[in-house]
N, C-alpha and C positions, 0 to 999 in steps of 0.2 A: 455657107452653103454647103456645109458636111452635114448639116444636121437637115438640109432637102436632101440630100442625096441620101441620106439613111432612111429618112422616111419613104423615101420614094421604092426604094428598095426593099421594105416591109410591105410597101404595097403590094409590088407587083411578086413579091414570094406567097401572097396568103391572100387564098380567095377570100376570105370575109372581108377585106377590106378593099376590091375591087371595086363594088360600087362605091364607095367614098374617093376618091381618086380625083372626079371632078373636082369637088367639095373642096379637097385638102388643097386642092391646085389654088384655085379663087383664093384661098386663101391666104395661100403665098401673095398673092398680087395684091392684097389687102391690108396686111401688118406693116406698122408702123414701124420706123427703125428705134430698136431698145436704147438706144443711147440718147433720143431726144426725148427730153421730161416735159411733159404735157402741159401747158400753160392752164387747164381748165380750172385743175386745185391748187393753190397756196396754201402751204402749211406753218404755221407760225409755230419755232421750236419753244416750249416750254416745260415746264416742269410735270404738263400734264396732257403732253403729246400722244402716248399711249392710247388713254381713254379716247383722245382726239381721234384717233385711226380707226377704234373703235366703231364711233358713232359715224363717222362719214360712211364705211363700210356698212354698219344697219341701215343706213338712211337711201341710200344709193341702190342702184340697180344691177351693177357692173362693180364687184367686189376686185379682180382682178388689176382693173383699169385703176382704182384708187391706191391698192397695194403697189403695183408699178409704179405710180406718181410719188406715193413715199417712198420709196427705194431712192428714184430719180432724184428725190431733194435732199438724199443726203443722210434719211432718216434709217434706223436698224426695225429690224423687225422680231421678235418671239418666237418660237415654234409653239409657247405656253400659251402666248396670246392670242396666235391662228387657230387654236385649238380651240378656245374660248368664243372664238370668234364664230366659227363653226358649228359650236352646240347653239348660239345664241339662234344663228340662223334654220336650223333645224327646227328649234323651238318655235320659232314663228312659223314654220311650213314654208320657209322659203330655200326648197329643195335644190333646184338649182344653180340660183347663189351660192349656198353651202357647198358644191360641189367643186365650186371654182376655188376654193381655198385650200381644201387638200391638192389640189392640183399644182396649185400655188406652190404650196411648200416643196413637191417633188421636184417640181420644175426648177423654181428660183435656187433654192438651198443645193442643189446638185449644180449647178454653175454652167445649165445648158441655156438659162434665160427665156424671155418672154414668149418668144417666138415657139417654141417646143411647144409651151402651154396652151396657147390658142389651137396646135393642131393636136395636143394630146384633148382637146376637151371633144372634139371629132371622132379619135379614135383612142380614147383610152382603156377599154376593153381588151384591145389587144396590145397596144403597147406599152400599159401598166408594170406587165411583167420583167417587162427589161429595163424598164427602169429603174424597179427596183434592184432586179440582179446587180444591176449596174453600180445602185446607191451602196449594196449590202459589201461592195468591194472600194469604197475610202475608207480612206481613215479618217476622215474630219467631218463625216456625215453619218447619221443611223435613222432612219425611219421607224418611231416607235409603235409598238401595237396598238396605243390609241389612234393613231394616226390612221391606221390599219382600217378601226372600228369606224371611224369618222366616214370614210371611203366608203364602207360597206355599209352603214347607213342611208348614202347617197344616192348610193346608184341603187339599193330598193325602189328608193322614193321614185328616180327617175326613170331610171332602166326597166326595171321590173325584176321577178326574182330568177328568171334564168341567166340577165347576164351578170345577176351578181353571183349566183352560184360557178359559173367561169371565173371570175373574180375571185371567188373564195379559194379555187381549185389553184391558182396563180401566185397566191400567198407563199412567200419562204418563211419558213421555221414555225417551231410549234406555240410560241406564245405570240407572235400576230394573228396568227389561224385561230386560235382559243380568244382574242380580243373581236375578231372580227365573226366567228360564229356566232352569236348572239343575237346579231342584228338580222343576220341570216334567217334564223331559226326564229325569231320575233315575227318576221316577214311571210314567210310560212304559215303560223299561229293565225296571223292575221288574215290572212286568206283561207283559212279555216283546210290547208290541204294537208291532211293528215297521214298521208302515205308518203309525200317528201318528208314532212316534220319526222316522222317514226323511222324515215330512211338514214336522215340528217344525224339522227339522235344516234343510231348505228355506230356511223363513219365515226362518229365524235368517241365514242366508248374503244373503240375497236382503236384507234388513234391517242387514246389514254387525256384527252382533253375535257371529260367531262369531271370536273375537281371543284365546282361550284354549287351551290343549289339551284343558281338563275336560270339554267338549262332545262332542268327539272320542273323546274315552277313554271316555264312556259309551257312545256307540256301537260299539266294539270289543266292550268287556263285553257289550252284546246278542248283537252277531255272534257270540261264543263261547258263550253261554248257548244259542243256538239249532244250534252247529255249522256257523254258516256261515262256517266261517275261511276262505276264500278272500277275504273283503270285509274284512277287516282289514286288508290290504296296499292296498286301495285307499283305506282311509280314511289311511292314512300317506300315501301318494300324495298326496290331495287337502291333507294337512297343508303338506306340504311346497310345493304349487304358491299356497299362499296364505301361503308364509313365514311359518309357526308352528312354532315351536320344539315342539320334544317335550319331556317331562317322564320320566321316570322308571317311572311308570305306564305312559306311551305305549309305551315301549320293551319292557316287558315283557309287554302284551299280544301287540305283536307278534311278540316271541318265542316266546309262549306257543301264537300259532296257527301256528307255524312248525311247533312241538314237537308240535303234536296231530294234524298230518300227516308226521311223521316226517320230515319237510325238515333235517335237522339242520344241514347244511352254509348252506341261509341261515338260521336262527336264527345259526350263530355269526357268520355278515356281520353280522346285524343287534348281535349283542353287540359286535363289533367297531366298529360305526360308534359307536354310543355311546360306549365308549371314546374316541372321538376327537373327540364332542360335548362344546365346552366348557362347555355350559350347562347339563350334568349330571352327578352323582357318584354311579359306580357303587359302589353298597351292598350289603349283603346280601340284599338281596330279588331284587336282577337276577341276583347269584349262583345263588340258591336256584332260581331260573326257568329258568336255564341247566342247572342241575343236572337240573331236574325233564323237561328236554327230553332229556339225556344217559339216563336213568332210562329214560322212555318207551323208546327208543329198543334199551336193553339195552346201552349202553356204562358199565359196573361203574365203571371205572379212572378213566375222565372225569370223570363223576359224583361218586367220592371227592375228587377232586385239588380240583375246586370247588367241595365244601361243606367242606374246608380253609381256603379262600381266605374265604369265607365266613364261618365262623368268626371269622375274624381283625376281620371287620367290625362282628364284636355288638356291643353296648353294653350299660354296666349301667342304662342311664336307663330299659328298659323288656322285658319276657319275651318279647314276641311273638316276637321273629326268633327266639329259642332252640329254642320248639316247633316253628317252621316249620322248622327244622334237626330236629330228632327225629322229628318225622314223615316227614321224608325217609331219613334214614339206619333210619330202622324198615322202610322201603319197600325198602330195600336190602339187611334183616335183619341191618345191624351193629349189634349189641347194645352194643358199644364207644361207639358214638359215641352213641348214645340214653343212656347212662350217663354217659358225660362231658359231654354238653351240658344234662343234669338235673343235675347238679353244681354247672354254672358258672352256671346260671341262677339257684343262691342266693344269686349274690353281689347281685343287684337286690335294692334296697330292697322294705320292705314285706311282707305276709304274701302268700303263694302261696293265688291262688285256685284255687276246687275245681275249672275246668273244665281246670287245668294238671295237678291231680293225673290225672282223669281223663284227659287226653289221656298223660301218660307210663305210665301203667299200660296203656291198651289198647297204645302202643308195645312196651310191656315184653310185654307178652301174643304180639304179633304175632311178634316175633323167638325166642318160644319159651321166654323165663323167666320162671317162673310164680312163684320164692325171689323174684326181684328185683321182681316187682311186687304181692307180698304185703308184702315189704319199705315198700315205696313206700307201700302203701293203711296199713301199722300208722302210721309217720309220719305220714301226716294225722288218721287216727283220734286221734294223741294230739295233735296241736295243732286239732283243729277246734271250733269255738265251738256249731254247728248240723250235727247229724246228716245231712246229705243222701245220700240214698238212690241216687241216680245214680251215685256213687263209688263205692259198695259194688255195685251192679248191673256195673259194667265184668270186676270179678273173679269174682262171678256166675254171669257169663256165660261165662268162661272155663274154670271146673269143668265146666261142663250140657257147652260143646263139644266137650272134653276125656273124654267119661264120667266124669268125679269126680261121679258124681249125691252118693255120701253124703256128700264135704265139701261139695258146695254146700246139701246141708240145714243142717247141721253150721254152716255160715256164714252161713246166712238167720237161723237161730234165733239166732247172736250178734249180727247187726245189730238184729234186733227188740229183743234185750237192750238194747242200748247207745241204742234210743229212736229208731232208722230207721222211718223211715213207707213199707211198700211203696205201689210205684205200680204202674200196670197193668203197667209192661214188666217189673217183678220176676216179675208175675204168668207173663205171657207167657215171658219164660225158665224158670222152674220148671215151668210146662205141658208146655216144648217136652221139659223133661229129662224129666219122668214119663212121658212118652208114650215117648221113647224105649227108655226101661228097664222098659216094660210098666204101670207103676202110675198104670192109667187112674183107680183111683178120685180120687189124691191129683192126678193129671191135670186132672180133671173139676171138684175143688174149687179149685183154683187158677185154673181160667176161670171159677168162677161170683164167686169174689173179684175176678178181674180185671174183668169183668163191673159189678161191684157200686162197682168205684171209678171206673169211666166215668161215671156217674150223676153224680160229683163234680168232677172233674175234665174240663176240657178237651182234647181230645187229639186224636190223629187215629190209631189204631190197626188195624192192619193186619195180625192173624196168620198166618201164615204157611198154604197153602192143605194142604200136607199133615197138619199139627197140626188142622186143622178136618176133614179127613175123616176123620183117624184117631178121633178122637171120635164124629164121627157114624157110622161101623163098630163103633165100641165101643156105641150104642146101639142101632143094630142088631139085633146080636150077641145084646144082653141083651135088647131089647122094653122098653127103660127110656121108656115114650112122655110121660110127662109130663115127666122132665128131657130129654128129646129135642125137645119141644113150645116149649120156654122157650128152649133154644138153639138152633133153626132160628129163631125170633124175633128173638134177640139178632144174632145173625149177618146174617141180613135189617135189620135196624137199621142195623150196621156200614156195610152197604155192599156185602159182601165176599161175598155167596153165590152161588155158581156154577150152572152145570147139572148136575156130576156131584153136585154135594152136595143139589142139589133131588131128583135123578133117585134119589139113594140112597134121600130120605124119601118119596119116589113110591112105590118097592119096598116099602120098609117096612112105611106102612100099607096097601098093597095087599094084602101075605101076611097081615096081622093084623085085615084084614077092616073096617080103622077110616076112617072120613071124612078124606080132605085138601084141605076147602074152603080151608082157612087158607093152606094151602102154595101151593095153586093160584093165589091171591088175591098172593102174596107175589111169585110167578114173573112175573105179570101188571104189577107193579107195576116190576119189575128188569126186565122188557124181555128177559125172557129166549127167546134163540132157539133153538127145539126140531128136533134128532133124531128119527129115526124111531123108537127103542127110547123116546124120552121122550112122545112123540103117542100113542104105542099106551098108555103109562102113563097119560096124561091121560084119555085116551079110558079107560081103565074105572076111572079114578077119579071121573071126572063122573058 
């Protein structure tokens, strides 16, 4: 009960936690005694017990319960093992589960027990600093900087940057702050929050925590994303002033910034400086970055020479480089390079993922070789375990864009027969094809199926304006008010309704002497700015 008293006092003395008192009180009522082992999971002691624990945690939704049962059954857990599990959970985007493991570390290993873990899960922003300070005074336990980094990454994903910033301020010790700073800075960069990112960099610099190239690389990524290319050389200059070594990514970003503004000579200067830098090794990624600079500037011959050199740097340990170069060859319309790298990539061990098939099919379509794209698709179809409709969508889109609507329809039926489940993109592709071929009934049917998929899938569908207008014009021409009403509501729900679309429906309803109150309400919600013609239509419909 001492723990309960401790937490209650914290709640009373801190206004931030008042709103959680009721929830914490209910938690106490629902907690299981920590001495009682659960009978749900039975573990067999063996030489592979460590891997069995990882498998159970990664398979189930509640790592904390698995860990507690594991310990209750007399097993031991290493901190290094929990770190690895946290990283795997984060990699698989199971952020809330990943957050449970570091808190289990904090609570279980500092002997405060499983009850404190359950409460910390709800109150961790406030309590975490007290736990860390307590553990710093213990002789038998020490939280490592790596744990703080994992905790920070989880908090950024689960609770947002503001809470993550509060947690950073409570972290004791420069080593732990340095480790946790990169996930927080990365969060600012991902959100494109340049003000907070720059302010955070100033804070890190004044604290002497900028001792690696990684934070600087994050800032260069941010400037590149915001098209502020002129700031990238300033970051490099600061690194040089602080006598910090650049790594491969630093040089690639620096080179890429010059490429974006077509300063080829300066990009070449960066490459030469990198070659002379004994601390880095020029690999395929750098050569690919240089080739990309040449491609953007129109220096095709130079780009091809550099890409050939990049091929010599590829390894059979991973596929990423192969498909990066395949994409660059496709931008040069070089079919031979695409096919050569595709065949070479097969030397890499393991199954070829769907994303790689999608990449090479897309690149072959881009260089104009539909036959080769079909051959690669047939290869995927033969080897796939689960029919991923995204792969077939690439080829379906190619047929539609090339005006092969008959082939597209046959191919669509084939994919459905093979077990493919059409998604919103499938219906969008077919909708565009049928609109172009003036098969409006089929286009409207595809549109309805696409909207029905949206009720199940979480996605950000944005059909093209021309297609939306074409279908609306069809409704106007045929006076199909029932379907038109459902259509405008669906388009409004997607947030893509425009002034021309609303204008068309106002005109349609006015000519038929139908009330258009719903359309007027939607226009208000969408904050549509009226022109003179629309204002007149609104007045007539009011």
